[in-house]
C-alpha positions in Angstrom: -10.6 -22.2 15.9 -7.7 -25.1 14.7 -8.4 -28.2 13.7 -6.3 -30.7 12.4 -6.3 -32.6 9.4 -4.7 -36.5 9.4 -2.7 -36.9 6.1 -0.2 -39.5 5.8 1.0 -40.1 9.3 1.2 -35.8 10.2 -1.0 -33.3 11.1 -2.1 -30.2 9.5 -2.8 -27.6 11.6 -5.3 -25.0 10.0 -4.7 -21.6 12.2 -8.1 -20.5 11.1 -11.5 -21.7 9.9 -11.4 -20.8 6.6 -10.1 -18.4 3.9 -13.1 -17.8 2.6 -14.4 -15.4 5.0 -13.5 -12.3 3.4 -16.2 -11.6 1.1 -15.2 -11.8 -2.6 -17.0 -8.1 -3.4 -16.9 -4.7 -1.7 -18.3 -4.4 1.7 -19.8 -0.8 1.6 -21.1 1.9 3.6 -19.8 2.6 7.1 -21.1 -1.0 8.8 -19.1 -1.8 6.0 -15.9 -0.2 6.5 -16.6 -1.6 10.0 -16.4 -5.4 8.7 -13.8 -4.9 6.6 -11.3 -3.7 9.9 -12.8 -6.9 12.2 -11.5 -8.9 8.6 -8.4 -7.2 8.6 -7.8 -8.0 12.1 -8.5 -11.6 11.9 -7.0 -12.2 8.9 -4.0 -9.2 8.6 -5.1 -8.7 5.3 -4.6 -5.1 3.5 -7.9 -3.4 2.9 -8.7 -0.9 0.0 -11.1 1.4 0.2 -12.8 3.4 -2.3 -14.8 6.5 -1.8 -16.9 7.4 -4.4 -19.5 10.7 -5.2 -22.8 10.9 -7.2 -22.6 14.0 -6.4 -21.9 17.0 -7.7 -21.8 16.4 -10.9 -18.1 16.4 -12.1 -16.6 14.0 -9.4 -19.5 11.9 -9.7 -18.5 11.3 -13.3 -15.4 10.3 -12.5 -15.9 8.0 -9.5 -18.4 6.6 -12.2 -15.5 5.9 -14.6 -13.1 4.4 -12.5 -16.4 1.7 -11.4 -16.1 0.8 -15.2 -13.0 1.6 -16.5 -11.1 0.2 -13.8 -12.9 -1.9 -11.2 -15.3 -3.8 -13.6 -12.2 -5.0 -15.4 -11.6 -8.8 -14.8 -7.1 -7.5 -14.7 -8.3 -5.4 -11.5 -10.9 -7.8 -9.9 -8.6 -10.2 -9.7 -5.5 -7.9 -8.4 -8.1 -7.2 -5.3 -8.8 -10.8 -4.6 -6.0 -10.4 -1.3 -7.7 -7.4 -0.3 -10.3 -6.6 2.3 -12.4 -4.5 0.2 -14.8 -2.2 0.9 -17.4 1.4 -1.1 -18.5 4.5 0.7 -20.5 6.4 -0.9 -21.0 9.7 -0.9 -23.2 11.3 0.0 -24.6 8.5 1.4 -26.5 8.0 5.1 -24.7 9.9 7.6 -22.6 7.4 9.3 -20.7 7.2 5.6 -20.7 10.4 5.5 -19.0 11.7 9.0 -16.7 8.0 8.4 -15.6 9.5 4.8 -15.4 13.6 6.3 -13.5 12.8 10.2 -11.4 9.5 8.9 -10.4 10.2 6.3 -10.9 13.9 5.5 -13.1 13.5 1.8 -15.9 15.6 0.8 -16.1 14.1 -2.9 -14.5 10.9 -4.9 -13.2 9.5 -6.0 -10.5 8.8 -3.9 -8.7 5.2 -3.3 -7.1 4.1 0.5 -4.5 1.2 0.9 -5.3 0.9 4.7 -2.7 -1.7 6.5 -3.1 -3.9 9.4 -2.6 -1.3 12.5 -4.5 1.0 10.1 -1.2 3.0 8.5 -3.3 4.7 5.5 -2.1 6.1 1.8 -4.0 7.8 -0.4 -3.4 6.1 -3.7 -3.7 8.3 -7.2 -6.3 7.7 -9.8 -6.0 10.3 -12.3 -2.9 12.6 -14.0 -3.1 16.5 -14.5 -3.2 17.7 -17.9 -4.0 21.5 -17.6 -7.4 21.6 -16.4 -8.4 18.4 -17.4 -7.7 15.0 -15.1 -6.8 11.5 -17.0 -7.4 8.4 -15.1 -4.6 6.0 -15.0 -4.2 3.1 -16.8 -5.0 -0.2 -14.8 -1.6 -1.0 -14.7 -0.6 2.0 -12.8 -3.1 1.7 -10.7 -1.8 -1.5 -9.6 1.3 -0.7 -8.7 0.7 2.3 -6.3 -1.6 0.0 -5.1 1.7 -2.8 -4.8 4.1 0.4 -3.3 1.4 1.2 -0.6 0.4 -1.6 0.2 2.7 -4.1 3.5 5.7 -6.1 2.6 5.7 -9.5 1.1 5.2 -12.1 3.8 3.7 -14.9 5.0 0.1 -14.0 5.9 0.3 -10.0 4.3 -3.1 -10.5 2.1 -5.2 -13.0 2.3 -6.3 -15.5 -0.7 -9.7 -15.7 -1.3 -11.2 -19.1 -2.0 
């Protein structure tokens, strides 16, 4: 829906009803992913998809570490404001498990993807390895990896929230 506002003899035209349509929270489960794809198509915004594990123990601990040390931090929340954000937690409902397994080939999290409009999907590494240990990257390193996987800067590539 388009609307126009007269301003000092000029007409300002809005091409979309509101940017507030993109929620400032994570959409969840397979249905949240579907909603995210709809928002992404409507606004030509990139999507961040985080797949978290709640079992087995190792993947579940790493998933919680990413959630607590990365996604709960103000600088990451602000950084992700321009993205449609979707989280799948596995194991979960049948549709969510099927989406994670079939489309993204993920059996255990944590895994992070940038999905551009049109579906081009890039995995984003969250950890480095030191021998058998996995070391969580810094927020800055993860942001840089997300940035490099995202759509090139152009009008409409990301949609700001309220």
